[in-house]
C-alpha positions in Angstrom: 40.4 55.4 53.2 43.4 57.7 52.8 43.3 61.5 52.7 44.8 61.4 49.2 42.0 59.1 48.1 39.3 61.4 49.7 40.9 64.4 48.1 40.7 62.7 44.6 37.1 61.8 45.3 36.2 65.4 46.3 37.4 66.6 42.8 35.0 64.2 41.0 31.9 65.6 39.4 29.8 62.8 40.8 30.8 63.5 44.4 30.3 67.3 44.0 26.9 66.8 42.3 25.8 64.4 45.1 27.0 66.9 47.8 25.2 69.7 46.1 21.9 67.8 46.0 22.5 66.7 49.6 22.8 70.3 50.7 19.7 71.3 48.7 17.8 68.4 50.3 18.9 69.4 53.8 17.9 72.9 53.2 14.5 71.7 52.0 14.1 69.5 55.0 15.0 72.4 57.3 12.3 74.5 55.6 9.8 71.7 56.0 10.7 71.0 59.7 10.6 74.8 60.4 7.2 75.0 58.9 6.0 72.0 60.8 7.5 73.4 64.0 5.9 76.8 63.5 2.5 75.4 62.6 2.4 72.9 65.5 3.5 75.5 68.1 1.1 78.1 66.7 -1.8 75.6 66.9 -1.0 74.5 70.4 -0.6 78.0 71.7 -3.8 79.0 70.0 -5.6 76.1 71.8 -4.1 77.3 75.2 -5.1 80.9 74.5 -8.6 80.0 73.6 -8.9 77.9 76.8 -7.4 80.7 78.9 -9.9 83.2 77.5 -12.8 80.9 78.1 -11.7 80.3 81.7 -11.1 84.0 82.3 -14.5 84.9 80.9 -16.1 82.3 83.3 -14.1 83.5 86.3 -15.1 87.1 85.7 -18.7 86.1 86.4 -17.9 84.9 89.9 -18.4 87.4 92.7 -15.3 88.6 94.4 -16.3 87.3 97.8 -16.5 83.8 96.4 -13.4 84.0 94.2 -10.9 83.5 97.1 -12.5 80.3 98.4 -12.8 79.0 94.8 -9.1 79.6 94.2 -8.1 77.9 97.5 -10.2 74.9 96.5 -8.6 74.7 93.1 -5.2 74.7 94.7 -6.1 71.6 96.7 -7.7 69.9 93.6 -4.9 70.9 91.2 -1.8 69.8 93.2 0.4 69.8 90.0 -0.7 73.3 89.1 -1.7 72.5 85.6 -4.1 75.5 85.5 -3.1 77.7 88.5 -5.2 80.6 89.7 -4.0 83.4 92.0 -5.1 86.7 93.5 -2.8 89.7 94.2 -3.2 93.3 95.1 -2.0 95.8 92.5 1.0 96.3 94.9 2.0 92.6 94.4 0.7 91.4 97.8 -0.4 87.7 97.7 -4.1 87.1 98.5 -4.8 83.5 97.3 -3.4 80.7 95.2 -0.1 78.9 95.0 1.8 81.4 92.9 4.4 83.4 94.8 4.3 86.7 92.9 3.1 88.7 90.0 5.0 88.3 86.7 7.9 90.7 86.2 6.2 92.1 83.1 2.5 92.8 83.7 0.1 93.0 80.7 -3.6 92.9 81.2 -6.3 91.1 79.2 -3.9 89.4 76.6 -2.4 85.9 76.9 1.4 85.9 77.3 4.1 83.7 78.6 5.9 84.2 82.0 7.8 82.4 84.8 6.6 82.3 88.5 7.7 80.2 91.4 5.2 78.2 93.6 4.7 79.0 97.2 4.6 75.4 98.4 7.9 74.1 96.9 9.5 77.1 95.2 9.4 75.3 91.9 9.8 77.5 88.9 6.7 77.2 86.6 6.5 78.0 82.9 3.1 79.6 82.5 1.0 81.2 79.8 -1.8 83.3 81.3 -4.1 86.3 81.3 -4.1 89.0 84.0 -7.1 91.2 84.6 -8.2 93.6 87.3 -11.4 93.2 89.1 -13.5 96.4 88.5 -13.7 98.9 91.4 -10.9 97.1 93.3 -7.1 96.8 93.5 -7.2 93.0 93.0 -5.4 91.3 90.1 -6.5 87.9 89.0 -4.0 85.5 87.3 -5.7 82.8 85.1 -2.9 80.6 83.7 -1.9 77.2 82.2 1.3 75.3 82.8 2.9 75.0 79.4 6.0 73.0 80.5 4.7 70.1 78.5 4.4 72.3 75.4 8.1 73.4 75.9 9.1 69.8 76.3 7.3 68.8 73.2 9.0 71.6 71.3 12.4 70.5 72.6 11.6 66.9 71.6 10.5 68.0 68.1 13.7 70.1 67.6 15.8 67.2 68.9 14.0 64.8 66.4 14.6 67.3 63.6 18.3 67.6 64.5 18.7 63.8 64.8 17.0 63.3 61.4 19.3 65.9 59.8 22.3 64.2 61.3 21.2 60.9 59.9 20.5 62.5 56.5 23.9 64.2 56.6 25.7 60.9 57.4 23.8 58.8 54.9 24.0 61.5 52.2 27.7 61.9 52.9 28.3 58.2 52.6 26.2 58.1 49.5 28.2 61.0 48.0 31.5 59.2 48.8 30.3 56.0 47.2 29.2 57.9 44.1 32.6 59.6 44.1 34.4 56.3 44.5 32.5 54.8 41.6 33.2 57.8 39.4 36.9 57.8 40.5 37.3 54.1 39.7 35.9 54.7 36.2 38.2 57.8 35.8 41.2 55.7 37.0 40.4 53.1 34.4 39.9 55.7 31.7 43.1 57.5 32.7 45.0 54.2 32.5 43.6 53.5 29.0 44.5 57.0 27.8 48.1 56.5 29.1 48.3 53.4 27.0 47.0 55.2 24.0 49.5 58.1 24.5 52.3 55.5 24.6 51.2 54.3 21.1 48.7 51.5 21.7 46.0 52.6 19.3 44.1 49.4 19.8 43.4 50.3 23.4 39.9 51.7 24.1 38.3 53.6 27.0 36.3 51.4 29.4 32.5 51.6 29.0 29.9 49.9 31.3 26.2 49.5 31.1 25.5 52.7 33.1 24.0 55.6 31.2 26.0 58.6 32.4 28.1 61.4 30.9 31.4 59.6 31.3 30.2 56.5 29.4 28.7 58.7 26.7 32.0 60.6 26.3 33.9 57.4 26.4 31.8 56.0 23.6 32.3 59.1 21.4 36.1 59.0 22.1 36.2 55.3 21.2 34.5 56.0 17.9 37.1 58.7 17.3 39.9 56.3 18.2 38.4 53.7 15.8 38.6 56.3 13.1 42.1 57.4 14.0 43.2 53.7 14.0 41.6 53.2 10.6 43.3 56.3 9.2 46.6 55.3 10.7 46.3 51.9 9.2 45.2 53.5 5.9 48.3 55.7 6.1 50.6 52.8 6.8 49.1 50.8 4.0 49.4 53.8 1.6 53.0 54.4 2.6 53.8 50.7 2.1 52.1 50.8 -1.3 53.9 54.0 -2.3 57.3 52.5 -1.2 56.5 49.3 -3.1 55.1 50.7 -6.3 57.6 53.6 -6.6 60.6 51.3 -6.0 60.3 49.7 -9.5 60.3 52.9 -11.6 63.0 54.4 -9.4 65.1 51.3 -9.8 64.6 51.3 -13.6 65.6 55.0 -13.7 68.7 54.5 -11.6 69.7 51.4 -13.5 69.5 53.1 -16.8 71.6 56.1 -15.6 74.2 53.7 -14.1 74.5 51.7 -17.3 75.0 55.0 -19.3 77.7 56.0 -16.8 79.7 52.7 -17.0 80.8 53.1 -20.7 81.0 55.5 -23.5 78.0 55.6 -25.7 77.0 57.3 -28.9 75.0 60.5 -28.9 71.9 58.7 -30.0 72.2 56.1 -27.2 72.7 59.0 -24.7 69.5 60.6 -26.0 67.6 57.4 -25.8 68.6 56.8 -22.1 67.9 60.4 -21.2 64.5 60.2 -22.9 63.7 57.0 -21.0 64.8 58.7 -17.7 62.6 61.7 -18.5 59.6 59.3 -19.2 60.2 57.5 -15.8 60.5 60.9 -14.0 57.3 62.2 -15.7 55.5 59.0 -14.7 56.7 59.4 -11.1 55.6 63.1 -11.1 52.2 62.1 -12.5 51.9 59.6 -9.7 52.6 62.1 -7.0 50.2 64.6 -8.6 47.5 61.9 -8.6 48.3 61.2 -4.9 48.0 64.9 -4.0 44.8 65.2 -6.0 43.3 62.2 -4.2 44.3 63.7 -0.8 42.7 67.0 -1.6 39.5 65.3 -2.7 39.4 63.1 0.4 39.9 66.2 2.6 37.1 67.9 0.7 39.4 70.9 0.0 37.7 71.3 -3.4 34.1 71.6 -2.3 34.5 75.4 -2.9 34.4 74.5 -6.6 30.9 73.0 -6.4 28.4 74.5 -8.7 25.3 73.5 -10.6 26.3 71.0 -13.2 24.5 68.8 -15.8 25.6 65.2 -15.2 24.0 64.3 -18.5 26.4 66.6 -20.4 29.5 65.3 -18.4 28.7 61.7 -19.2 28.1 62.5 -22.9 31.5 64.4 -23.1 33.4 61.5 -21.5 31.9 58.9 -23.8 32.7 61.1 -26.9 36.3 61.5 -25.6 36.9 57.7 -25.3 35.1 56.7 -28.6 38.3 56.8 -30.6 40.0 54.6 -28.0 37.1 52.1 -28.2 37.3 52.1 -32.0 41.0 51.5 -32.0 40.6 48.5 -29.7 37.5 47.3 -31.7 35.3 47.6 -28.6 31.7 48.5 -28.8 31.0 51.5 -26.6 27.4 52.4 -26.0 25.6 55.1 -24.0 22.2 54.7 -22.4 20.6 57.9 -21.1 17.8 60.4 -21.6 18.4 63.7 -23.4 16.8 65.6 -20.5 19.3 67.6 -18.4 20.2 66.0 -15.0 21.2 68.9 -12.7 23.2 68.2 -9.5 25.6 70.1 -7.2 29.2 69.1 -7.8 32.6 69.7 -9.3 32.3 69.1 -13.1 36.1 68.6 -13.5 36.3 66.0 -10.8 33.2 64.2 -12.0 34.7 64.2 -15.5 38.0 62.7 -14.1 36.1 60.1 -12.1 34.0 58.9 -15.0 37.1 59.0 -17.3 39.0 56.7 -14.9 36.0 54.2 -14.9 35.8 54.3 -18.7 39.5 54.1 -19.1 39.7 51.0 -16.9 36.8 49.4 -18.6 38.4 49.8 -22.0 41.8 48.8 -20.7 40.7 45.5 -19.3 38.1 44.6 -22.0 39.5 42.5 -24.9 39.0 43.3 -28.6 35.4 42.8 -29.9 34.2 43.2 -26.3 31.5 45.6 -25.1 31.5 48.6 -22.7 28.3 50.4 -21.8 27.6 53.6 -19.8 24.2 54.0 -18.3 22.7 57.0 -16.6 19.3 56.6 -14.9 17.2 59.0 -12.9 14.4 57.9 -10.6 12.5 59.8 -7.9 14.7 58.2 -5.3 18.2 58.3 -6.8 20.6 58.9 -9.7 22.4 55.8 -11.0 25.5 55.9 -13.1 26.8 52.5 -14.3 29.9 51.5 -16.3 29.7 47.9 -17.4 32.3 45.9 -19.4 32.9 42.4 -20.6 36.5 42.3 -19.4 38.4 40.2 -16.8 36.2 41.4 -13.9 37.1 41.9 -10.3 37.0 38.9 -7.8 34.8 39.3 -4.7 37.8 39.1 -2.4 39.5 42.1 -4.0 36.6 44.5 -4.4 37.5 46.4 -1.3 41.2 46.3 -1.9 41.0 47.7 -5.5 39.8 51.0 -3.9 43.1 51.3 -2.0 45.9 53.4 -3.5 48.4 51.5 -5.7 46.5 48.2 -5.3 46.7 46.1 -8.4 45.2 42.6 -8.6 47.2 39.7 -10.2 45.0 39.8 -13.3 46.0 43.4 -14.0 49.6 43.3 -12.8 51.0 43.4 -16.3 48.7 46.1 -17.6 50.0 49.7 -17.7 48.8 51.9 -14.8 49.7 53.1 -11.3 46.8 51.6 -9.3 45.3 55.0 -8.4 42.3 55.2 -10.7 39.7 53.6 -8.6 41.1 55.3 -5.5 40.4 58.6 -7.2 36.9 57.5 -8.2 36.1 56.5 -4.6 37.3 59.8 -3.3 35.3 61.8 -5.7 32.2 59.7 -5.0 32.6 60.2 -1.3 33.0 64.0 -1.8 29.7 64.1 -3.8 27.9 61.8 -1.3 27.7 59.0 -3.8 27.8 55.3 -3.0 30.3 53.2 -5.0 29.5 49.5 -5.6 31.3 46.9 -7.6 29.2 44.1 -9.1 29.5 41.1 -11.5 28.5 41.6 -15.1 29.0 37.9 -16.0 31.4 38.3 -17.7 33.2 41.4 -16.7 32.5 44.0 -14.1 29.8 46.7 -13.4 30.8 49.7 -11.3 27.9 51.8 -10.0 27.8 55.3 -8.6 24.5 56.0 -6.7 23.4 59.5 -5.6 20.3 59.2 -3.3 18.0 62.2 -3.0 
């Protein structure tokens, strides 16, 4: 593994978190081992001290004239000097036992640790013992235990602890590197995908696996964002294509009329007619652009600041009254089904008026004479339902999503006046007011429903 690769792994969050927990674990193990070492050593020394105090108490009962022979006998029986006894004068002169001298530091009647060499082989002994003076004499008695085994046990315990820490450090380090490698591989894949997206491939998505971690969660959220961006970009492309296609015809007519007027002399009345036609075409184009801007504002919720408490019942009634003359002129029966009780919601009354006007205008536009258009407003404990139903040409199932796009016009309505923005405006207003727009069959005709759930 190269240094560059290790350097990249070190900068991954997974590796750093693993190393942090490894250090915390090692610190915890050190505390645990330290506690075990301290408790074990303390217990063993306590056992030695209790044994020394018991032996010292027993030896104190032995008469001084018998003590020397007892010590010489113990030297013969205890050749390894596991529990050596010795007698010295207070001047340090040896009397009995196999210990060469008094300890360098002399303390009476308390157990402590010291080093003394043997007389027989000059071997240095590690002892823990009690020194006491025989009353009314200058003789010092050393009652001790050889604690070399205890020291060796302590060294073995420390060695085991250090070996264990070394193993933990190696295994933990390898584990941290493996975790870092896994995170780095995922980051490399994610980086490669992001580079493709930056280069313009909006269909590329960040890699996600079955592991539940922060990177996957972030990748899932970013993929959702990319899905929405791709949808918006496709929507923008479609809108631009539709704008270019649908504005080309009126611009062509406008330009053609002006070019015809330019090619030959005309009377004043003819000039006025061509100019009036050009003004009408320009006003139609201006209206189209105003409609596009209004839809854009609604879709971006820029007009939510105009929300207030409105009576949907009153708005529906005003729209129906406004279009009654149009229905009478086309000999279409226009009916309204609602209750007189106010229906209060939060919304923009002007946008709601425009949306319902577009629905009713379309219904009257595509319903033949002697047909029927009905507006229904229902209120239930769960929802508010606003329906506009007609007996017109209807909308095929395959086109029900497309008709909500800007400038889309089906083949059935291609020769009917309009710019294809009405239902786009209705959809934008419905979304702004958290309403659901659905298109259904009326057999014959079409039924468009706006539903506001509580």
